[in-house]
N, C-alpha and C positions, 0 to 999 in steps of 0.2 A: 840707836833707830827703836821706834815703838814698833812694840810687839803685840798683835792681838792676844785672845786669851788662849789661843789654840798655839801659840809660839810663830803664828806665822807674820813675816813683817807687811807691812801696810803698803800697798801698791801706791798710793799717791806719793809716801815718801821717794820712792824711785822716781816719780815724776817731776818731783821738786829738784832732785839731781840733775834729770836731764835739762830743766830750766838751765843752771849752771853751766850744763856742756855746752849748750848753743851760745851763751855768750862769750864764753871761753874761743870756741870754735870760729866766729864769725870776728872774733877780734883780731885773732890771727889771719884770717883770708882778706879781711878789708884791708887792714894796717899794713900787712907784711908780705901779701900771696897776690897782688896785683889789683885792689881794689874792687873786689868778689865779695860777694856771701855766697856760704855755702849754703844756707837754709832761709835764707830772707828774699824769696825769687821777687818779690815787688821790686825791691832795691837793684836787684839785676838788670831786671825789664825797664825800670827807668834809665838806669845806664847807658841801657844799649840805645833806648829811646832818644835819649840826648847826644848819643854818638853818631846817630843815623842823621839826625837833623843837623848837624854840622857839616853833614856830608862825608862821612866816615864810616860808611856800608861795612868796609871789610877791615875796618882799622883794629888795632890790636885790642881796645878794650871790649869791642864787640867780641873778638874772638874769646879772651879772657871771660866775657860773661856766658857765652855757649858752653865753656868748660865745665861752669858751674850746673847751668841750665839742663842742660841734655843730660849728666848723669843721675841729676835730681829727678827727671820725669821717669828715668828709667829704674831710680830706686822706687819710686810712687807705685811704677808700675808691678815691681818684685814684689812688694810689701803686699799689693791688693790680692796677689797670687795666695800669700800665707793668710790674711786676715780672712778672704771669701770662701774660704775653705769649709768643710762640714764641722771640724774641730772648733767649738767657740772659743778655745785658748790658743788656736794656732799661730794666729799674728803676734802673740806675745811669746810663746815658747821659741819659736822658729825668728821671727823678726828682729827681736831687741839682740841677740846674740849675731845675725849676721851685721845690724848697724854696728855694734861692738866691733866687730870685728873688720870694718870697714876703718874706724875711727881708729883703731889699733894699728893697721896696716900705715894709715897715713901717717900716723906720729913715728913709726919706724922709719919710713921714707923719709920723714925730716930729720930724724936724727942722723940716720945713716949720710944723705946728701948734704944736709946744713946748706939749702939752698939761699942764695943772696937775696936780702930783702927788698923788696918792690913796693912801694906806697902807694895809695891811691890816687895820686895826682901823677905819678910817673909815666914819660910818654916810653921808657925802656922796659917792655913785656916781652923782649925778644927770647926764645926759647932755644937758641943756637949753640951759645956757651956750655961749657962745662958742668953738666949738673942743675943748670937751668931749667931742663925738660922736667926738674922734679916738682916745679910749683902749679903748673896745670895738672900731675898728677894727683900731687897733694887734695888739691881743689878739689878735683873730680871724685876721689874716695871719700871726701868729708862730704860732696853733694849728694852722692850715692848713698849713704848714711842718712843723711838730713832727709832725702826723700822717703826712706824707710819710715824714718821718726816721723814724719808731716801724715803719712797714710796711718800709722799706727795710733795718732792721736785721734783721728777723725774715727777711728773703728773702737778704741779703747782708752779715749781720753777722762780724765775724772772732772767733774763740772767745778768751772773756777780756778782750775789749777792751770795755768798758761804756761806753755814753755817758751811760745815765741810771739803769740798774738796779742803784743801788749796795749797795741791800740786798743784793741776790742775789751782788753781787760781794765784798761785804765776810765774807757768810757762807761763801762759798766759799774765801776766804784765808784765815779762821782754821779752819774746820772740816776743812780738806785740807791744813793745813799740816803740816810736819813734827812740828812739836811735838806734835799731835792724830794722829799716827800714818799721817798722809798722804804725799803725793810732792809738796805744794807746786807744782802743775803751773802754771805760767805767772804765778807769783806778781808778777815783775816787771810784768806787763801789769797785771793789778789792782791791785797799790799804785799805779801811774801813774795808772789811770783814776780811782781814787778821791783821789789829791792833785790832778790837774788839775780835777776836776770842784768840789771844794773852793775852789782858789785862784781859779778862774774865777768861781765866787760870789761871793766874797770881792771881787775885783775889781770886779764889776758893781756892787755896793753901794756902792763906795767911788766910783765914777766917777759914781753919780748927783747926786753932789754937784755937778757939772756941768750937769746937766740929765738929763731923762729919754731923750732919746736916745744919751746918751753910750755906755752898756753894748752899745746895738744896732749905733752905728757901730763900736765894737771887733770886734761879734760879725761885722757884713757884713766887715769887712777879714780876719778871720781865714777866712772862707767863701771869699773870693777867691782868698785862696793857698791853699786846701784843694781848690778845685772840681777842680781837674786831677786829682789823685792819687785823688780820691772819683769820677770818670768812668772814668779811663783807667789806673787805678794797677794795679799786680799785686797780683793775691788771693794768698792761701796756699792 
């Protein structure tokens, strides 16, 4: 990890680690925990809209999506309480540990309960079986953490280091490139964000062969290393 002259790690490297965490978390949620996203709310809203259009207003996929959207909104609200306080670093010092705790608790639940894997196209999202309640609990905890995460990005984000808004990142990378007559600002960061997210999502999908908890274990380990620069790292 790159250090500044004062020995303090740089904040942006914690942000890049969060990009990989987002890829790992969403691959686990979408591919194994019922076809929802913990932090891509656009995807969840689209899936719910499609279900409603099919006449499934109270269908299993709508309920599964709400198990992600409602905790996400709560997490964003809670993070606002931290980030909008008087202390300028309050969001980072308090918010990131709370997000870390949510991801870690979700990982522990996945390890202990070992819920049955349910893919995005499955119609079997029932939570009445033994341990099946663990799926919405895991998704809810992860979505709560990702709500905090996204709120902190609005307050403490690093320019052109994207943890999840890859559509805007890819658009800026191309539309502002020298080939298009632009100046290619921060093209290295933008490219790195896209590559890290893609590779971490692919890694998460591969790790699922070892169990639902495997991508979450990887995310928790990365978060453990990234927590200090996220809290105390030198911002630009």
